[in-house]
C-alpha positions in Angstrom: 0.1 0.0 -0.4 1.5 3.5 -1.1 1.7 6.7 0.7 -0.9 7.8 -1.6 -3.8 5.1 -0.4 -2.6 5.4 3.3 -3.4 9.4 2.8 -6.6 9.0 1.2 -7.8 6.3 4.2 -6.3 9.1 6.8 -8.8 11.4 4.8 -12.0 9.2 5.3 -11.2 8.9 8.7 -11.1 12.3 9.9 -14.2 13.2 7.9 -16.0 10.2 9.4 -15.2 11.5 12.5 -15.9 15.3 12.0 -18.9 14.0 10.8 -19.6 12.0 14.0 -18.9 15.3 16.2 -22.2 17.2 14.4 -24.6 14.5 15.4 -25.8 14.9 18.7 -28.2 13.3 20.9 -29.8 15.3 23.8 -32.0 13.2 26.5 -35.3 13.6 27.7 -36.2 16.5 30.3 -33.1 18.7 28.8 -32.2 21.7 26.1 -29.0 22.4 24.6 -28.0 25.8 23.1 -25.8 25.8 20.0 -23.3 28.6 19.8 -21.5 29.5 16.5 -18.2 31.2 16.8 -19.5 31.7 20.4 -23.0 33.7 19.4 -25.5 31.7 20.4 -27.9 30.5 17.2 -30.3 27.9 18.2 -32.1 25.3 21.4 -32.0 21.6 19.9 -34.9 19.4 21.6 -34.6 16.3 23.4 -33.5 13.2 20.0 -30.8 12.9 17.3 -29.5 16.7 16.4 -26.8 17.4 13.5 -25.3 20.1 13.9 -22.1 21.5 11.7 -19.1 20.4 13.1 -15.6 23.1 14.2 -18.3 25.7 13.2 -20.9 24.9 15.6 -21.0 23.9 19.7 -22.9 23.2 22.5 -23.1 25.7 25.0 -25.5 25.2 27.9 -27.1 22.1 28.8 -30.4 23.2 30.7 -32.7 20.7 32.8 -36.2 21.9 31.8 -38.0 19.6 34.2 -39.5 21.1 37.8 -36.5 21.6 40.1 -36.5 22.3 43.8 -34.6 24.7 45.6 -34.2 24.4 49.1 -34.0 28.0 51.0 -32.1 28.1 54.8 -33.1 29.5 57.5 -33.4 32.9 58.1 -34.1 35.3 60.8 -37.2 37.7 60.0 -38.1 41.1 61.6 -41.5 41.2 61.7 -43.8 44.7 61.5 -44.1 44.8 65.3 -40.2 44.3 65.7 -40.7 40.9 66.4 -37.8 38.1 65.5 -38.9 34.7 63.7 -36.8 32.3 61.6 -38.6 30.9 58.6 -37.3 28.4 56.1 -38.9 27.6 52.6 -38.8 25.2 50.1 -39.2 26.8 45.9 -39.9 25.0 42.9 -39.2 26.4 39.7 -38.8 25.0 36.1 -36.9 26.5 32.9 -38.9 27.6 30.2 -36.9 28.9 28.1 -33.2 27.4 27.8 -31.5 30.5 26.1 -33.0 32.9 28.5 -32.0 30.6 31.4 -28.4 30.6 30.0 -27.5 33.6 29.0 -29.5 36.6 31.3 -28.2 35.6 34.2 -24.9 33.7 35.7 -25.2 30.9 38.1 -29.0 30.2 37.9 -29.4 28.3 41.3 -27.9 30.5 43.5 -29.9 33.9 41.7 -33.2 32.2 42.4 -32.2 31.2 46.3 -30.9 35.2 47.1 -34.4 36.0 45.3 -36.5 34.0 47.4 -34.9 34.9 50.3 -34.9 38.3 50.1 -38.2 38.3 48.8 -39.2 36.0 52.1 -37.7 39.0 54.6 -39.7 41.3 52.7 -43.2 39.9 52.6 -42.8 38.5 55.9 -41.4 42.0 57.4 -44.6 43.7 56.0 -47.0 41.9 58.9 -47.3 41.9 62.2 -46.1 38.3 64.3 -50.1 37.3 64.8 -50.7 38.2 61.1 -47.6 35.9 60.1 -48.4 33.0 62.0 -52.0 32.8 61.2 -52.1 33.3 57.2 -49.3 31.0 55.9 -51.4 30.8 52.5 -51.5 33.9 51.9 -47.3 34.5 52.4 -46.8 31.6 50.0 -49.0 33.6 47.8 -47.7 36.5 47.9 -44.1 35.4 47.6 -45.3 33.1 44.6 -46.6 36.0 42.8 -43.4 38.1 44.0 -40.7 35.9 43.2 -42.3 34.3 39.8 -42.8 38.4 38.4 -38.9 38.6 39.0 -37.6 35.4 37.6 -39.6 35.7 34.5 -36.7 37.6 32.8 -34.9 34.2 33.1 -36.9 31.9 31.4 -38.2 30.7 35.0 -41.8 29.6 36.0 -41.6 29.7 39.6 -44.4 27.4 40.5 -44.4 27.3 44.4 -43.0 28.8 47.2 -44.0 27.1 50.7 -43.0 28.4 53.9 -41.6 25.3 55.7 -41.5 26.6 59.0 -41.7 29.5 61.2 -40.0 29.6 64.7 -40.5 32.7 67.2 -38.1 33.2 69.8 -38.7 30.9 73.5 -39.7 33.7 75.2 -42.0 35.4 72.8 -43.6 31.5 72.4 -44.2 31.9 76.2 -45.9 34.8 76.1 -47.4 33.7 73.1 -48.6 30.4 75.8 -50.0 33.0 78.6 -52.1 35.4 76.3 -53.5 32.5 74.6 -54.5 30.8 78.3 -55.8 34.5 79.2 -58.3 34.5 76.3 -59.2 31.2 76.8 -60.1 31.3 80.5 -61.6 35.3 79.6 -64.1 33.2 76.5 -64.8 30.9 79.4 -66.0 32.8 81.7 -67.9 34.8 79.3 -69.4 31.6 78.0 -70.5 30.8 81.4 -71.9 34.1 82.2 -73.8 33.6 79.0 -75.1 30.5 80.0 -76.2 31.5 83.6 -77.8 34.5 81.7 -79.8 32.3 79.5 -80.9 30.3 81.9 -82.4 32.9 83.9 -84.3 34.1 81.1 -86.0 30.4 80.3 -86.7 30.1 83.9 -88.4 33.0 83.7 -90.2 32.1 80.6 -91.3 29.0 82.0 -92.4 30.6 85.0 -94.5 33.6 82.8 -95.7 30.2 80.9 -96.6 28.3 83.7 -98.5 30.7 85.2 -100.4 31.5 81.9 -101.3 28.4 81.4 -102.2 27.9 85.4 -104.3 31.2 84.3 -106.1 29.9 81.6 -107.0 26.3 83.5 -108.5 27.9 86.3 -110.5 30.3 83.7 -111.2 27.5 81.6 -112.6 25.2 84.6 -114.4 28.2 85.9 -116.4 28.6 82.7 -117.2 25.4 82.5 -118.4 24.7 86.5 -120.5 28.1 85.5 -121.8 26.1 83.1 -122.3 22.9 84.6 -124.3 25.1 87.4 -125.8 26.7 84.5 -127.3 23.5 82.6 -127.9 21.7 86.2 -130.3 25.3 87.2 -131.9 24.8 83.8 -132.1 21.2 84.5 -133.5 21.8 87.8 -135.8 24.5 86.3 -137.2 21.7 84.0 -138.2 19.0 86.2 -139.5 22.3 88.7 -141.5 22.8 85.4 -142.5 19.2 84.7 -143.6 18.3 88.7 -145.8 21.5 89.1 -147.5 20.7 85.4 -148.0 17.6 86.9 -149.3 18.7 89.9 -151.5 21.0 88.6 -152.9 18.3 86.0 -153.3 16.0 89.5 -150.8 13.3 89.0 -150.2 12.9 93.0 -147.1 10.7 92.2 -145.1 13.6 90.2 -145.3 15.4 94.0 -144.3 12.0 96.2 -141.6 11.2 93.3 -140.7 15.4 94.4 -141.0 15.2 98.1 -138.9 12.0 98.4 -136.0 13.0 95.8 -135.7 16.0 98.5 -135.9 13.8 101.4 -133.2 11.8 100.0 -130.9 14.7 99.4 -131.1 16.2 102.7 -130.9 13.0 103.7 -127.2 12.5 102.4 -126.0 16.0 103.1 -126.6 15.2 106.4 -124.8 12.2 106.6 -121.9 13.6 104.6 -121.6 16.9 106.4 -118.0 17.7 108.0 -119.3 18.6 111.3 -121.7 15.6 112.0 -119.7 12.8 113.5 -122.4 11.1 114.6 -126.0 10.9 113.6 -128.9 9.3 115.5 -131.9 9.7 113.4 -134.7 6.6 112.3 -133.6 5.3 109.3 -135.9 2.9 108.4 -137.0 1.8 105.1 -140.7 1.6 106.9 -140.3 5.1 108.3 -139.5 6.6 104.6 -142.3 4.6 103.1 -144.8 6.3 105.8 -143.5 9.6 105.6 -143.7 9.2 102.0 -147.4 7.6 102.3 -148.3 10.4 104.7 -147.1 13.4 102.1 -149.3 11.5 99.7 -152.3 11.4 101.6 -151.8 15.1 101.9 -151.5 15.8 98.8 -154.5 13.5 97.9 -156.9 16.1 100.3 -155.4 19.4 99.1 -156.3 18.3 95.2 -159.4 16.7 97.1 -161.8 19.6 98.7 -158.3 22.2 98.7 -158.8 22.3 102.3 -155.1 22.2 104.4 -154.9 19.0 105.7 -155.9 17.5 109.5 -152.3 17.1 109.9 -151.1 20.7 109.1 -153.8 22.2 111.7 -153.3 22.2 115.6 -154.7 19.5 117.5 -155.4 19.4 121.0 -155.0 16.0 122.5 -155.9 15.5 125.8 -154.0 12.9 128.3 -154.9 9.8 128.6 -155.0 7.8 132.5 -156.7 5.0 131.9 -158.4 2.8 129.1 -160.7 4.4 127.3 -164.5 4.3 127.6 -166.9 5.8 125.4 -169.2 4.2 122.8 -166.0 3.7 120.4 -164.3 1.2 123.2 -164.9 -2.0 121.8 
């Protein structure tokens, strides 16, 4: 093999090597910038890409996946001059590889300092109580401010989260005492309100009870009066019927009427509270005899219109011995 052949082979190998250097493979999740004579010309996407050997070269390899930036703990002075320690975490993503590569140097350090500065700015404009109770508001404000600041660098801040806020120990103890006092105050207020409501409810219950009792007494009196009225009407009707029967000459009616009144009088005497012992004839024969006598008196009245003999005074002479005379048997 002569010298010419060796030169040709060497040239071919050189050309192949040069062509191979112009083939670039970009992994998924990355973007490569291409520079020609030191000047940015384009960004190649993941996959197989061909560049001009010797003239073009890869400038920056940018990771376009979402990344985590850990913000270290730092001291923050709040609006009411309270010193707290706070740390955070930020999530960002490269949207424009060229801007992220050529607009800022040391991108991660720039984002870290930007986030720390805005944490101090946002948290320093708030009171301690507001700072501890509005963490979501702090996160939203930080996200908006940091994302706006990082936008010229082709960076999208997807999330900023405050991990921990630690006030000083003496401040925590003072807050605990304040919280305890507030809870005791609320407990006393609630207890007083409960006692007041209980008294109001008891008063309302007593009022309703008195009203219902008065209504019940009124209803009872009304019904009692109505019952007395019905009883009086019944008695008047019965008396009228007895009077009409007597006027018509019915002796049994007056017998019934007198016997009923007699029986009611006996019942009243027997149930009187001031009577312990009652001595009176209660034989059935006496009662029947009395009714019979009353009936005889009624018959005499209706017979001749004269007063009965029993009602006239009768003079009796004492009898000292056996009777004699024409009536003696």
